[in-house]
C-alpha positions as CSV (number, residue, x, y, z in Angstrom):
1,X,3.5,68.7,125.5
2,X,6.1,69.8,122.9
3,X,8.4,66.9,123.8
4,X,5.5,64.4,123.8
5,X,4.4,65.5,120.3
6,X,7.9,65.6,119.0
7,X,8.5,62.0,120.1
8,X,5.2,60.8,118.7
9,X,6.0,62.5,115.3
10,X,9.3,60.5,115.3
11,X,7.4,57.3,115.6
12,X,8.0,56.3,119.3
13,X,5.2,54.3,120.9
14,X,2.6,56.4,122.8
15,X,3.3,54.6,126.1
16,X,7.0,55.3,125.8
17,X,6.4,59.0,125.0
18,X,4.1,59.2,128.0
19,X,6.7,57.6,130.3
20,X,9.5,59.9,129.2
21,X,7.4,63.1,129.4
22,X,6.1,62.1,132.9
23,X,9.7,61.8,134.1
24,X,10.9,64.9,132.3
25,X,8.1,67.1,133.7
26,X,10.0,70.4,134.1
27,X,10.8,73.0,131.4
28,X,14.5,72.4,132.1
29,X,14.4,68.6,131.6
30,X,12.0,68.7,128.7
31,X,14.2,71.3,126.9
32,X,17.3,69.2,127.5
33,X,15.6,66.2,125.8
34,X,14.3,68.4,123.0
35,X,17.9,69.5,122.5
36,X,19.0,65.9,122.4
37,X,16.6,65.2,119.7
38,X,17.8,68.1,117.6
39,X,21.3,66.5,117.6
40,X,20.3,62.9,117.1
41,X,18.5,61.7,114.0
42,X,16.6,58.8,115.4
43,X,18.0,57.4,118.6
44,X,16.7,54.0,119.8
45,X,14.3,53.7,122.7
46,X,17.2,52.5,124.8
47,X,19.3,55.6,123.9
48,X,16.4,57.9,124.7
49,X,15.8,56.2,128.1
50,X,19.5,56.5,128.8
51,X,19.5,60.2,128.0
52,X,16.4,60.7,130.2
53,X,18.2,59.1,133.1
54,X,21.3,61.2,132.5
55,X,19.1,64.4,132.4
56,X,17.4,63.4,135.6
57,X,20.8,62.7,137.3
58,X,22.1,66.1,136.2
59,X,19.0,67.8,137.6
60,X,19.4,66.0,140.9
61,X,23.0,67.1,141.1
62,X,22.1,70.7,140.4
63,X,19.4,70.6,143.1
64,X,21.9,69.1,145.6
65,X,24.4,71.8,144.7
66,X,21.8,74.5,145.2
67,X,20.8,73.0,148.6
68,X,24.5,72.9,149.7
69,X,25.0,76.5,148.6
70,X,22.0,77.6,150.6
71,X,23.3,75.7,153.6
72,X,26.7,77.3,153.2
73,X,25.1,80.8,153.1
74,X,23.3,80.1,156.3
75,X,26.4,78.7,158.0
76,X,28.4,81.7,157.0
77,X,25.8,84.0,158.3
78,X,25.7,82.1,161.6
79,X,29.5,82.2,161.9
80,X,29.5,86.0,161.2
81,X,26.6,86.8,163.5
82,X,27.0,84.1,166.1
83,X,24.7,81.4,167.2
84,X,22.3,83.6,169.1
85,X,23.9,82.7,172.4
86,X,24.7,85.4,175.0
87,X,28.3,85.3,176.2
């Protein structure tokens, strides 16, 4: 809600604010966009949309990395303990 109200106070249309905040619906992504607004005076709607897409792309990359790390941990465990097959 903080991001939504910040965008409204900066004069962005309500529908645009709603679309951005629906996509940036986690604390991590909303905080990143709020940080963006603290460094930019009044970015255009296109610039805000571009930043939103960059934030979502970064979040997806982080989630993929965490998934790969979890898979690597399981693989290492299986390699150390075996695959459960009797020899």
